[in-house]
C-alpha positions in Angstrom: 70.5 102.0 74.7 72.9 99.5 76.1 75.3 100.0 79.0 78.2 101.1 76.7 76.0 103.6 74.9 74.9 105.0 78.3 78.5 105.4 79.3 79.4 107.1 76.0 76.6 109.6 76.6 77.7 110.1 80.2 81.3 110.9 79.1 80.0 113.6 76.7 77.9 115.2 79.5 80.7 115.0 82.0 83.1 116.9 79.7 80.4 119.4 78.6 79.8 120.2 82.3 83.6 120.8 82.9 84.0 117.9 85.3 87.0 116.6 83.5 89.5 117.7 80.9 91.3 115.8 78.1 91.9 112.1 79.0 91.3 112.6 82.7 88.7 110.5 84.4 87.4 107.0 83.6 84.1 105.2 83.4 83.0 101.6 83.9 80.0 99.4 83.9 79.2 95.8 85.0 78.4 93.7 81.9 78.2 90.4 83.8 78.3 89.4 87.5 82.1 88.9 87.2 83.0 91.2 84.3 83.4 94.9 83.8 83.9 97.1 80.8 86.1 100.2 81.5 87.4 103.0 79.4 90.8 102.3 77.9 93.9 104.1 79.1 94.1 107.6 77.6 90.5 107.7 76.4 89.0 111.1 75.8 85.6 111.0 77.6 84.1 113.5 75.1 84.8 111.3 72.1 84.2 107.8 73.4 83.2 105.0 71.0 82.5 101.3 71.8 86.0 100.6 70.8 87.3 102.6 73.8 86.0 100.1 76.3 88.0 97.1 77.6 86.4 94.1 79.1 88.1 92.8 82.2 87.3 90.4 85.1 86.0 91.8 88.3 88.6 89.9 90.3 92.2 91.0 89.9 94.5 88.2 88.8 92.0 86.0 87.0 93.6 87.0 83.7 96.4 89.3 82.9 95.0 92.8 82.2 97.8 93.2 79.6 96.3 90.3 77.6 93.6 92.7 76.3 94.1 94.3 72.9 93.8 97.7 74.6 95.1 98.6 78.0 92.4 99.4 80.6 92.4 102.6 82.6 95.2 102.7 85.1 92.5 103.3 87.7 91.1 99.8 87.2 91.8 98.8 90.8 89.5 101.5 92.2 86.7 100.5 89.9 87.1 96.8 90.9 86.9 97.9 94.6 83.8 99.9 94.0 81.9 96.9 92.5 83.2 94.4 95.0 81.9 96.5 98.0 78.6 97.1 96.3 77.2 94.0 94.5 74.2 96.0 93.2 76.4 98.6 91.4 76.2 98.6 87.6 78.2 101.8 86.9 81.1 103.7 88.4 82.3 107.1 87.4 85.7 108.6 88.4 86.1 112.3 87.4 87.7 115.5 88.6 84.9 118.0 89.5 86.5 121.4 90.5 84.2 122.2 93.4 84.5 118.8 94.9 88.3 118.9 94.6 88.3 122.4 96.2 86.4 121.0 99.2 88.9 118.2 99.6 91.8 120.6 99.5 90.6 122.2 102.7 90.1 118.8 104.3 86.3 118.7 104.3 83.9 115.9 103.7 80.5 116.8 102.3 77.6 116.5 104.8 74.0 116.1 103.8 72.3 119.5 104.0 69.3 119.2 101.7 66.7 116.4 101.3 67.9 115.7 97.7 71.5 115.2 98.8 70.5 112.9 101.7 68.1 110.8 99.6 70.6 110.2 96.8 74.0 110.3 98.5 73.3 109.5 102.1 74.4 111.2 105.3 77.7 112.4 103.9 80.2 111.9 101.2 83.4 111.0 103.0 86.9 112.4 102.2 89.7 110.0 101.5 93.1 111.6 102.4 95.4 111.9 99.5 96.9 108.6 98.2 98.9 108.0 95.0 96.5 107.3 92.1 96.3 103.8 90.6 97.6 102.1 93.8 96.1 99.2 95.7 96.2 101.4 98.8 93.8 103.9 97.2 91.6 101.0 96.0 91.4 99.6 99.6 90.5 103.1 101.0 87.8 103.4 98.4 86.4 100.0 99.3 86.2 101.1 103.0 84.6 104.5 102.1 81.9 103.0 99.9 80.7 100.7 102.6 78.7 103.6 104.0 77.5 105.3 100.8 77.7 105.6 97.0 80.3 108.3 96.6 83.7 109.5 98.0 85.9 112.5 97.7 89.5 111.8 96.8 91.7 114.5 98.2 93.8 116.4 95.6 92.4 114.0 93.0 88.6 113.9 92.3 85.6 111.8 93.1 84.2 108.3 92.6 80.4 107.6 92.4 78.6 104.3 92.0 75.0 103.4 91.2 72.6 100.8 89.9 72.5 102.5 86.5 74.5 105.1 84.6 71.6 107.6 84.8 71.5 107.3 88.6 75.3 107.6 88.8 75.2 110.8 86.8 72.4 112.2 89.0 74.6 111.5 92.1 77.7 113.0 90.4 75.9 116.3 89.5 74.2 116.5 92.9 77.6 116.0 94.6 79.3 118.8 92.5 76.4 121.2 92.9 76.3 120.7 96.7 80.1 121.0 97.0 79.8 124.5 95.4 76.9 125.4 97.7 78.8 124.2 100.8 82.0 126.1 99.8 79.9 129.3 99.5 78.3 128.6 102.9 81.7 128.0 104.5 82.9 131.4 103.3 79.9 133.1 104.8 79.6 131.3 108.2 78.9 127.9 109.7 76.8 125.7 107.4 73.8 123.8 109.0 73.6 120.1 108.0 70.6 117.9 108.3 70.5 116.4 111.8 69.9 112.6 112.4 66.3 113.1 113.3 65.6 115.0 110.1 67.4 112.3 108.1 65.3 109.6 109.8 62.1 111.5 108.9 63.2 111.4 105.2 63.8 107.7 105.5 60.3 107.2 106.9 58.6 109.3 104.3 60.4 107.6 101.4 60.7 104.2 103.0 64.5 104.5 102.3 64.0 103.6 98.6 66.1 106.3 97.0 69.6 104.9 97.8 68.5 101.3 97.2 67.1 101.5 93.7 
């Protein structure tokens, strides 16, 4: 499979899992060092075809986005920011997982509390306070948030996840949503216990830090 085929499959799995509805959410991949493909505006992630992807430059302003036969997703700026902050990233997923959104609604970031979470998502998934979608301000906030890890919660909006492959981005996305649900349940019952720095360091030593790099 090529990158677009992987993104088409990812869109189907994301919708089947209930992480987005209708034409919500958008997916992208890096097809060259300076070029992205991104879902077109209004694309239904459950029914993507190769024709639903628009090729655009990584840097804004190199060509007019409106020159493309199809209009790229209105969230193009956030995708560009995600690749610019992480040169190794090959895929970016922006969707609306209900558990992750619920966590953001109560003003919570998502801390690492299992080894799987820490190894694939880092010490925490930060929460970006609500900003108007599609704006340069949101893109700048995402750039800052992704300096420290591969995912961020967007308050009252959704999540963005990046990785070096579509499969790895999907793994991170599903781990994030699963752990958001667990964390919400733990918050309702008491005070959740996250992994402490020494425990995180032990995991780095055992795995030589390879999980979040490959």
